[in-house]
N, C-alpha and C positions, 0 to 999 in steps of 0.2 A: 319882674315876673312876666313871663310870656304867656298869653292866653292862647289856648288851642281849642278848636271845635273838632270833636272826634266824630268822624262819619261812620255810619254802619256799613262797612264793606267786608264781604267774606274774604278770608285768607285762604286761597285755593292753591293746591300744589298740583303741578302739571308736568307731563312729558310732552313737549310741543313737537308737532310734525309739520314741516314746511314743504309744500309741493308747488312748483311753478311760481305764480305770483301771489298765491293766497296762503293763509296759515290757519290752523285749527288746533285747539287743545281741548281734550276731554278728560273728565275725572269723575269720581264717585265719592260720596260721603264716606263709604267704606269699600275697600277692594277685596276683602276677605270676610265672608259672613257665614253664619250657620244657616243651614237650610231652614226656611220658614221666616227668615228675616227679610227686610226690604231696605233698599238704599235709594238715594236721590242722585241722579246723574246731572252733571254740569258740563256745559260746552262754552268756550270762548273762541271767537275767530274773526277774521277780517279778510277783505279782498286783497290784502297785501300792501295797502297804503301805510307807510311808516313815517311817523313824525320824528322819530329819533331811534338811533341804534348804536350800541357801543359794545364790543367784545374784548377790549383791552389787549388784544393780541399784539399790538404794536407798542405796548408799554404805556407810557404817559398818555392819558386820554385826550381826545379833542371833542369840541362841541359842548364843553362845560363852562359855565360862567365862573365857578370857583371850585377848585379841587384841593382838598386837604392833602398835606404831604403824606404820600402812601408808598407802599412798596409793591413790586410786581414779581418777586421771587419768593413767595410765601413758603417757608420750610414746613409749615404745619400741614399743608395739602399741596405738595409740589406739582401734582398732576391736575389739580383743579377738578372741575366737574366734567370736563370733556378733553383733558389732556393739553389744554392751551393756557396761556397766561391769563391771570385775573388780578383784580385790584384787592389789596389787603391793607386794612387799617391796623398796622402793627405798632411796634414801639417807637417808630419815627413820627407817629401822629399824635398830636396833643389834643386837649379838650378845648372847644368842642370839635368833633370830627364830622365834616360835612362833605357831601358830593352834590353839586347844584348844576342843573342843566341851564343852557341859555333859554331865553323866552321862546316858547313853541306855540304854533297855531293848533289848538286842540278843539276848534269849534265843531268838528264833525263827531266828536265823541270817540270812544274806543276803549282800549285797555292798556295797562302797563304790566309787563312781565319781566322777571329777572331771576337769576340764581343767587342764593345767599347762604353763607356759612358763618356760624358763631364758633369761636374757639371754645374748648372745654374748660370749665372752671378749675383752677388749681394747677394748670400746666405751666411750664416755663415760658417766659416772654421770648418771642412775640406770639406765643400760642396760648395766652391766658385769657379765658373767656369771661364775659359779663355774667353776674349771678343775681345781683340785687334788682328789685323791680324797677328802680329808676335808672338802671344802667343799660337799658335796651336801646333799640334803634327805631326812629320814627320815619315813616314814609309820608311826605307832606307835599302840598302844592301851594303856590302863591300866585295871585293875579294882580298884585300891586308892586311888582318888581322887588319882592322879598321883604317888604315892610312888615307884613303879617303872613303867618303860615297856618294852614289848616291841615289837620292830620287825616290821612287816608287810612293808615294802619300803624299800630304800635307793636313792635316785636318784643314782647316781655321775655326776659331770659329764663323765667320759670325755674330759678334756682341754679342755673348754669350747667345742668346735665340733661336737658330735654333732647332726646335723640332726633326730634324733628328739626331742631335748630343746629345741633352739633354735627349734622351731616348735610352735605350739599342738597338743597331742594330748590325746585323752581316754583315761584309764586306769581300769580296773576291777579290783578285787581281791575275792576271796571273804573274808568275815569268818572269821578263824581260830577254831578250836574254843574256844581259851582266852578269846576275846573275847565269847562268847555268855553274858553275864550281864545282870542287870537294872540294873547300875550300871557301864557301860563308857564310857570317854572316848576320843576319837580326837584325835590331834594331828599337825600337820605341823611339823617341828622341824629347824632348821639351827643348829649350835652351834660352827662354826669359821669365822666370818666375818673376813676380813682386816681390814676396816674398814667403816664405814657406807656408803662410796662404792663398795664392791665387792660382787660375788657376789649379784646381784639375781635375783629370780624372782617368779612370781605364780601364783594359782590362780583358778578360776571354776567355777560350776555344780556344787557339791558335793551329791551325793545319796547317802544311805544307805538302801537298800531292804531290806525284810525278807522272808523266805521266807513264802509262803502255802501251807498244806498242800492247798488246793483247786486249786492250779494245777500244771500239768505242762508241761515244755519238750520239744518233739519236733522232730527234723529230718525234713522231708517227703520228702527223696530216698531215705532208707533206713529211715524210721520209727523211728530210734533215739530212745528216751525216757530222760530222766534220772530220772524218778520224781516223784511228787507231793511238793511241798514242797521239792524240790531247787533250789538257785540256778543249777545248770547246771555247765558245765565243758567239757572236751574230749570230742569224739566219738571213741570208741576206734577207729573204722574210718576210716583216711585215704581221701581221694578223689584219683583220678588222672585228671582230665579231659584229653581230647585236643583239645578245642576250648574256647573261652571259655564258661564255664558259671556260672550263678547258682544258689546253693543257698539254700533258704528254710527257716527254722525258725519255729515258733509256740509261744507260751505261752498256755494256755487253761485255763479251768475248766468248759468246756462251754457257757458263756453268753457270757463276754467273751473275746475272742481278740485277741492282738497278733502281728503278723508282722514279721520283719526278714530281710534277705538279705545275703549276701556274694557278690561276683562274683570268680571266679578267672579272670584274663586269661591265656590260653594263647598263647604265641608259638611259632612253628615252630622246630625245630632248624636250625642252620646246617650245611649239608653242603658241604664243600669237595671238589671233584673235577675231574679232567681225564682224558679218555680217551687222551691222548697226542698226539703230533705226526703230522700227515698225512705219508705216505711214498709214494714211487714205487719199484716193483720191476719186474724183468723177469718175463715170463711163466714160470711154473714155479718161481719162487723163494718162500721163506718169510721171515717177519719176526716178531720178538717185539714185542708192544705194551707200551708203558711207561705204564700208567695209575696213578692215585692217587685215593683216595676215603676220607674220614673225616668224622666228626661233630665239628665244632668246638664244644666245650663252653665254653671260655673262651679269649679271645685273649690273646696275650702282652702284657704292659704293664710299664712301668718308672716307677711313680709316685714322687713325692717328697712327703713330709709335713713341714710346718715349723711352728714356733711362734717368732715373732720378738718375743716379749714382752721388755720391758726389766725387769730385776730388780736391785735394789740388794743388794749383798752386804756385810753389816756384821759377820758372825760367821764361824765356821769351816765353814759348810755352805751350799750353795745348790743348787737344782734347778729344772728346767722340764720339764713334761709335754708330750707330743704324742699326740693321739688318732688312732691308725691304724685305719681302717675300710675295708672293701670289698675287701680282698685275697682272691682265691679260695683261695689256700693257707691252710690252717688252722694249720700249724706251720712253724717255721723249718727250712730245709735248706741244704746247701751252695749258695752263690750267691744266697741269698734277699736278703741285705743287701749292697748295692753301695757304700754310703758313709754315714758319719756325720760331719756337718760342724758346727763350732762357729762361729757368727758372731763372737763376741768374748767374752773373759773376762779381767778383770784384778783384781788385789787387792794391797793393801799393808797389812801389819799384823803382829800377833804372836799366838802362842797359848801356852797353858800345858799341858804334858803331863799327862793325867789317867789314864794307864795305869800300873799298878804295875810292869809289865815295861819301862817306858821307851817313848820315841817316836823316830821318825825326823824329824830337823829338817833339811830340805833336804839329805838324804843323810848327815847326821851324827847318831849316837845321842845322845839326852839322857835324863836320868833323870826319875822321877816328880816332877811338880809344878815341873819346870824350865821356863823360858820360852824362846821361840825366835822370831826374826823370820821372817816367811814372806811369799813373793810368790806370784804365780799358779802358778809351777811347783811350789810346795809343796803343791798340792792333788792328791788322787787323783781321776781322772775315771772314773766308773762308768756303764755303760749297763745299764738294767734293763728286762726284757720285761714284757708285761702279766701273765704268770703268776708273776712274781717271780724268774725266772732273771736272772743278771747276769754281766758280765765287766768287767774293768778295762781301759779303753782306754789309760790312761796312769797310771803310779804317780807319787807325789810325788817331786820331785827338787830339787836345789839350783841348777839352771840359771836364769839370769835370763831375762826375756821374758814376753810375754803371748800369750794365744790370740787370733788374728785370722784368720778364714777358714781355720781349721785342720780338715783332713779326715782321717778314718781309713778306709782301704779294705782289702778282704781280700787283694788281690794288687797288688804294684808300689809299695807305699808305702815310705818311708824308715824305717829302724829308729829307735826313740825314743832320743834321745841327741844329743850335739852341740848344735845350735842350738835343740833343742826346749825349751820350747814356742814355736812360731812358725807363721806361715802356711805352707800347702803340704799335701802328701799324705804321710801316715804310716801305718805298720803298727801295729795295736793291740797292746798288751802281751799280751793274751790273745786268741786267734783268735775270729772270729765263729762258727766251727764249734762252739765250746763251747756255743752257744745252740741247736744243732740239737734238733728235736723240742719246743721250747718254743712257747707260743702266739705267734702273729704279729699277730692283730687285737686291738686294745685300747689301753690307755694305756702308752706307753713313757716312761721317765724318764731324763734325763741329769742326774747329780748331781756336784757338786764338794765334796770334803770334806777337811778338814785334821785331823790328830790333835789331840785335846785340845779345850780351850775357846779359841776364837779371838776376836780383837777387832781390827777394822780397817775398811777401806772399799774397795769395788770394785763392779763391775757385771758382770752376765751379760746379753748382748743376744740370746739366742735360739740355736736350732740347728735342723737338719733331718736327716732320715734318708731314704735312697732304697732302694727294693726292686726286685728282679726277680721279677715274678709270671709264671711260665712259662705257655706255652700248654698247655691241657688238651684232649685229644681222646679220642674213643671210636671203636671200629670200627663199620662199617656193613655191612648186608647188600647184596649187589650181584649183578647178573646181566648177562651179555653177550648181545647179539643182533645177527646170527645167530651160531650156533656151528658152522656147516658148515665143515669143513676147519680147525677150531680145536682145539688141544690145550691143556689147562690152563685151561679156561673157568671153573674155580672159583678162579682167582687173578687178581690185577690185572696180571699180565704173561704172558698167554697167547701161544702161537705160532700164527700164521695162515698158510695157504698158499692164497690165493684164486686161482680160475681166471680171474677177471676183476676189474675195478675194483669194490671192495666198500666200503660204509660200515658200520662196526661201532658199535653203540650200547651204552654202558655206563649202566645205571640203578642208582642207589644209594638205599637206604632206611635211615633210622635204626633202631636195634634195637627201638624201641617201635612202629615202623610208622606214625609220625605224618606224615612227609613224605618225598618222594623228589625226586631230581634226576637229570638225564641229560646226557651229553655224547657227541659223535660223533668218530670218527677215520676218515679215508678212506685206504685203501690202493689206490693206482692201479697197475695192471699195464699194461705196454706191451711191444711186440716190440723186442728189442734187436738190430736187424738191421744189415748192412753194405752193402746194396744202394745204388748211387750212379750217377746219370746223369752221363756225362762230356761228351758232345757232341750237338748238335742241328743239323739242316740244314733251311732253310726256302726256299720258292719264293714270291716275292711275287705276289699276284693282280693281274690287269689291272684297268683302270677299268671299273666297272659290270659285272664278270663275276667269279664265284667260281671261280677256277682256281688258287688258291694251294695249297701243301702244307706239312706238317710231318713230319720224319722223325727219330726218335731213333736216332742213328747209333752211339753207343758207350755201354755201361754196364759196370760192374764190381761185384765182390762176389758176392752170390747171383744166379746167372744161369739157374737151372733153373725151368721153369714160369713164365716171365716173360710178363706180359700188359700191355697198354697201353689206357688209357681217356682220352677227350677230354672235358674239362669235365664229369666225373662220369658220363659215359655208359657204355654197355655195354663191358666190356673185350674186347680183341681181341688175337690173337697177333702181328699185323703191327705194326711200329713206325712205319708211315706212315699219315698222314691226308691225304686229297685233297679237292678241291672246296671250298676254304676262301676266304672273303673276308677283307679286312683286319680286324685287331682283335687283342685280347689273349686268349690261350688258355692252359689248364692241362692238361698231359698227365700222368696219374698212372701211374707204372711200378710194378708189383707182382710178387712171386714167390711160390713155393709156401710160403714161411714167413710169408706175409701181412705183408710189409714195404712198405707203400705209400710211394712217394717222389713228391711233386708237383714238376712242372717248368713254370715259366711261359715262354711263347713269344709273341713279338710279330710279327704279319704286317703289314708296311707296305703302304701303297697304292702302285700303279704311277705313274710320272711322267706328267704331262700337258703341255698346251701352256703357253707362256710369253708374257705380254704384255710387249713391250719398251718401247712408248711410246704415249701418248695425246695428240693435238694438237687444240686447240679454236680456233674463230674466234668472236668475240663476236656476239651477236644484237642486231638492232634491236628497237624496242619493239613495233611493230605494222605488218606481220606479223612473227613470229619468223624469224630468218635465220641462226642459229648453226649451226656444223658441228663434228663430232668425227671424227678420222682415227685408226685403230688400226693399230699395227705389232705383229705377233705372230709367234712361232716355233712350228712344229709341222706335222704332216702332215695335210692335208685339213681345214684349219681353216675355221670359219664363225663369224659374229658376231651377237650379240643385244644389244639395248638395253633389253629389257623383262623381264629376269630369266630368260632362257632359254625364254620362251614361243614366240617366233618367232626364227628365225635368217636371215641373209642372207649371200651370198657376198662382197659388197662390204665393205671395211673402213671406208667413209665413211658417216656419218649426217648428213643435211641438214635445214634448216628447224626447227632446235631453238630453243626459248625459253631464256632465261637460267635456270640452275639446276644441280643436282648430278645426275649420271647414273652408273649402274653398268653397265659393259660386261662381257659374258660372251663368252669365246672357247672354242670346243669343237673338239677334233681328231677325226680319223676313228675313233679308238677310244672316243669318247664321254667322254673326260676333259675337264674344264672348268678354266678359269682366269678370275678376275674382278678388276676394278679400277674405281676411281671417278675422275671428272673433273668439274670445274666449268666450265660455259659462262657466260662473262661477258656483261654488258649494255653495249651501246653507250651513251655518255654522252648525257643529255637536257638540258633547260633548267636554268639555275641562277638562284636568286633572290639578287641582290646586296644589296638593301636593302629594308626595309619601314618606312615612317614613318606617323604618325597625328597628328591634331589632336584636342583634347578636345571632348566633346559636352556640350551643355546637357541639363537634365532634360527639358524640354518646350519646343518640339519638339526631337528629336535633330538635331544639326548637325555631328557629328564627320566626319572624312575619313580614308581610308586610301590611301596612295600606294605602289605596288610598282615597284621597279627590278629588271629581270631580263635575262639574256643568253640568246640562242637565236634560232631562226628560226620565223616564223609563230606568234608567241606569242599566247595568249588567257588571260583572268584570271577567277577565280571566288572569291567570298567565302562561306565556310561552305556549300559545295556548291551555291550558286545557279547560275543560267545563266551560262555563260562569256561574257565581253565583251571586245572588242578593247582597251578603255581600261584603263589601269593605275591609274585613280583611282576610288575609291568614295566617294560623298557621302551626307549625311543619316544617318550611322551613330551609333547610340546607344552609350553607354559599355559596355564589355565586352571579352572575349577572343574573337578570330575566327581561323579557319583560312583561309589564302590558298593557292590552288592555281594553278599556271602550267603550261599545256600547250604543246608545240611541234608543228610540222607532221609529226613522225615518230610522233606518238601518245604520246610520253613526257611525263611530268609530274613536278612536284616541289611540295612543300608546306612552309609555315612558319606560325608563329602571330604575331599582332599584338594588342596591347591598346590600346583607345581609352579614354582617361581620362574619367571622369564626375565632376561635383561631388558632394561628400558631402551626403546629405540632412540637413536640420536636426534637432537633438536638443533638443527643448524640455524644460525642467525646471520642475516645479511646486513653488512655495514657499508657505508659509503654515502655520498651526497644524494639527497632526494630531489633537488631542484637544479636544473641546468638551463642554459640559454639554448634557443633553437640553433641547430647547426653544430653544437658541441657534442662530445662523447663523454659519458660518465662511466667510471670504473667502479664496480661493486665487488666485494669479497665476502667470503663466509668464514665463520669461526672454526677453529680446531681442524687439524688434518684428518681427512676421511679417506677411505679406500677408493671411492669414486664419487664423481659429481655429475649431475645433469641439470643444467639451467633451463628455465622455461624459454630462453632464447635459442636453445640448441647447443650452447657452448658446454664444454666438458672439463673445465679446470676449476681451480679454487677461486677464480675471478672471472668477471664477464664485463664486456664493453657494451654500454647501452646508449642508443642514439634516438630513441623515441619514447614518448610517455606511455605508462602502463604499469600494471602490477607484475612484479618480478618474483619468481620463486626458484628455489634450488632444492633438488632431492639428492640425498647423500646416502652412502652405504658405509657402515663402520667395519672394524676388523672382525666383529662377531657375526657379520652378515645381516645386521639389523638395518632397516631402511627408515629414514625420516625425512619429512619435507618441511621447509621453513614456512613461517607466516609470510603472506604477500608483502612485498616491499614496494611501496608506491613511488614511482619516479615521474616527475612532471617537468616537461621542457616548456619554458616560457620565453616570450619575446614580444616586445612592443611592435606596433605597426605605425610607422610615421606617416603623418598626413597633415596638410594645412590648407587653408583657404586664403585667397587674396582679394582685397576690396580696395579700389574698383578692379574688376577683372581685366586681364590683358586682352588686347593691347591698349596702351594709353599714350598720350603725348608727353614730351619732356616736361619736367617740373611736377609730375604727378607724385603724390605721397601715397604709398600703398600700405594698407594694414594687413600684415601677415598674422593670421590667427591659427594657433595650434589646434588641430583636429585629430591628434594621435590617440591611439588606444593602447593602454597597458596590457590588455588581454589578461586581466586578473592581477596584474602587478601595478605598483604605483610608479608613475614617471617622476623622476627627481631631477633630470637634467635636460637642457635644451641648447643646441648649438646651431645658430643661423649663419649662412653664407649668402650674401645678397648678389653674388656674381660680379661685383665690381671691386673685390678686395676687402670689403667691409663685412661685419657680422655682428651678432648679439647673442646673449645667453638668457633670454627671458621666454616665457611661454608665448606671449603675444607681443609683436613688435611693429613698428612703423618705419618705413624707409622712403627717402625721396630720390628719384632718378632724374638727373638734369640733362643727360645726353641720350640720344637714341641708341638703341642696341637691343640685343637678345641676351638677357641676363639669366644664367642658370642659378635659380634660388634653391638652396639645399637646407633641409632641416634634419638634424641628427638628434634623436631622443635616447635617453638612458634611463632604465628602470632602477629601482632600489636593489635589485639582484645583480645589477651590472650588465644587463642585456641591452644591446644597441640595435637601432634600425635607422635608416636614412631614406629620404625621398628628395628627388630633384625635379623641379618644374621650371620651364623657361617662362620668364616674364618679358614681354616685348614692349619696348618704348619706341614708338614711331616718331619720325620727324614730322614737323608740322606740314611741310609741303614737298612736292616732287618738282624737279626741274627738267623740262622737255626741250631738247635742242631743235633748232629749225634747219640745221644743215649738218651733214656728216660726209666724210671722204674715205670710202673703203678702198684705199690704194695700197694697203699693206705696208704703210710706212711706220706702223706702230702708233700712229697718232690719229684719233678720231676715226678709227676704221669701222666702228659699229654705231648703230642708232642707240646712243647711251642716254638713259633717263636716270638722273640722280635720285637716289633713295627708293627706287622702284622695288628693291628686294625686301622692303618692309611691308609691302601691300600685295595680297592676292589680287590678281587682275586678269583682264582679257584685252589683248592688243590686236587690232585689225588694221592692215595697210591697204589702201585702195590706190590704183593708178588714176590718171586723169580722165579715163573713160568709165570709172566707177567699178572696175573689176577688182576683186580681192586678190592681192598678189602675195599677202603674207598674213597669217593669223596664228596667235600663240596664247595659250592659257598660262598664267603665272610667268609672264615675260620677264626675262632676266638679262636684257641687253645683248641678245644673241643675233639680231638681224643686221646683216652686212649688205643687203641688196644684191646678193649674188645673182648673176645672170640677168639682172635688170639694167636697162639703160639709164644713163644720167637723166635727171629730170626732177620734177616736183611731184610729190606723192601726198596723199591725204591720210591722216591717221585718226582712229577712234580708240581711246583708252578708257576702260571702265574699271574702277577700283571696287574692292569689296565693301567699302563704307558707303557706296552708292554714288560717289562722285564720278563724273564723266568729263574727259578732256578730249577736245578735237582740235585739229590744226593741220598745217602744211609743213612738210620737211623736204629739204632739197638734197638729192643724192648727187654728189659731184666728185668724180674721181680726179 
């Protein structure tokens, strides 16, 4: 058994900022708060003195006295905390798992910071995390070379799902006073690993910094200083921001300064309120408002926490933990626990009693060291809280059966016994209220235990626990407005007696004054009156005269001080309104209690004349001859056919053309009646038949023949002059309108179509693609009378030598003309080209790369033929050739496209000799030998040759000298030459002219 001394050291999470040679990390007890709450700020920093640093970026760490076998390619968090390599205690690490530093000099004091991650419980190896309380990781120090270890902090798994642990976080701890020695070792230690495939974790970015007496940490918002050489800690003065605020601290020695900040996000309080329901009351009455307002600190919730881990049971005990976090309540009270449910538990085996007083074996006592067969019911089920409180949910019994969806509830469950254990709802053996005032947040444990030492086999398949987390509220400050005629304005249920319709506003503010909310309630007042209109008399107005009237004849209820108003006008005491025209009216009756009662009244129009009948006679075409005769009932009636503009006494209208007419009849009182009538048209000529004969293209020779019925008929085609003949000759193909008139001026029309032959449609045939320089021959289909090609040729075929769209226009035997669709001709041809590397000229032995640079100009090049100028060649796009002798070689490339088009290019490649040979004597005596100043190989080099006599005068000068100088007209003697080549070389010397 190893003994440990547990130091009181805060576990602080940081986001470190390192600037220059110093470092500073700031944090707060909470980074998000509700307005009105306070937090404690914490800062740790140093002047940059480091006793130890390890980021594991190079893989296997250095500076460690002992390193457990670990991996550096963690698949659970491949990018780590910062995208770099970190150390992972995975399935290659056995129990115990240790990381131990070499001895360090920590006498100055300081802090240790590192990033750490726990794998999540239940995941696959090597990503399976610790969950049991004993499976956590210790941060420890030793000052006696590892003989004993003292705990700085223990990282409890909290059930295996704590997001604080299952996500990368940075932790900082001040070095304890006992660790401030010149020979201190630090280690991370896990000593209760289930197996190498379980309980994995990792660390990164380990930094141990030392206090620097020249540096001081100061909070800038309140100038609080920790003192020179202090590593930092908590600021003793909490901050209570009402808006989101950033607090800045600095560590400085007056020369080097590091800053870091922590932002406290402030959210407004939630105010729940209502001013009550809108209400209507009678004038003079009062009403009590039913308002409510409070600050909602925490809403009600009913969360369930579960752990569905599968655990084998092979002995007399088994347990599974659940980490409960986030409940607002800090302790258990009545109603906190709503259920505890077991997914499944079964066991079959035996145990030996190890109690001197004996044991209970399935309800039967047995003695010390006696054995007993035991099943699931032989286990005691215990529920343990985070703080160690516990109750027995079910004692051991002798009943057969297994746990399967077995739940324990505070109220309404069946008593344990009978068929227990089994599925269903049961009352716990000890009430949940026995856990009141115990901690509620943390690791809960459900355990199954049998007395003595057990041996058998079974399984536990998880459990869950449900809570009721009640709503938490705080009062608010509130104010009503207005408060006129209000009593109890300092309560949420004031009484109001408004003199008219009034809207009351309730404004509530949280106790910290952070935020406010408001709501309105409207109390509507109205007259609760009994005035009622019983009867109304009306006199209808006459036509075009406002002589109607309305009289309120009978009312009941309030009848004193009664007034009458028409359409919202001035009230009057008379109930009669006169001089009214037809229409809809509203009469408002009121009394001295101001009880207005509206009454709608309709005044109808007076009756007018009645049109009994309208009789028409049809009209001829020209002139119009139709009539309309009106029969009407009424006094002093007159008649109009123009909408009432003019009237006549006669009921007959003559000389009317066919059409629709509106007749107006007006009586002596000015009242009108209207009706419509159609005057018909007398029948005109009819076209019985129209026939046609086809027309040729040129000249037109079609005919149109019209057969019609009627008298005095004449005929027109497409609006031309009318003719007595019903036959039209010389008509071209097309559609025409035929018009027939009779002697009454009436006419009728129809359409006729004269057929025409279809124009010819020539089609061009022939090759569409040719090579540049070729001629393509195109022809057209069917023999025609004439041809006109777009190229100017006039036969059935045409020779084409350039690209373009070709058409042909033809005329057939009927004189009809047609033009072909464009026939696109394209002449193609490649352009041969190549490059040579190295460029000409070169010396013998050069290997030249000839690279094809040809263009197909839209076609694909499929063939290459090289001639190197020395009788050799090749058939690839790119080739290499070596020239061993000087010479000017004509290199030719011939390319061929897929269409068979060819192009060639020839370029001379010059291979120069390495040297030139200059003679020192020549004899121009015309004997055919040595007659000129001959320089071997000079024809390969552009040059300039200058000849001087012995006095320095130029006697001969030649650019690109080619062995022409024979010293003509010069005496024998010695001459001086200067020869400059294009490659920059210069040759000088003497030559003797000797005949």
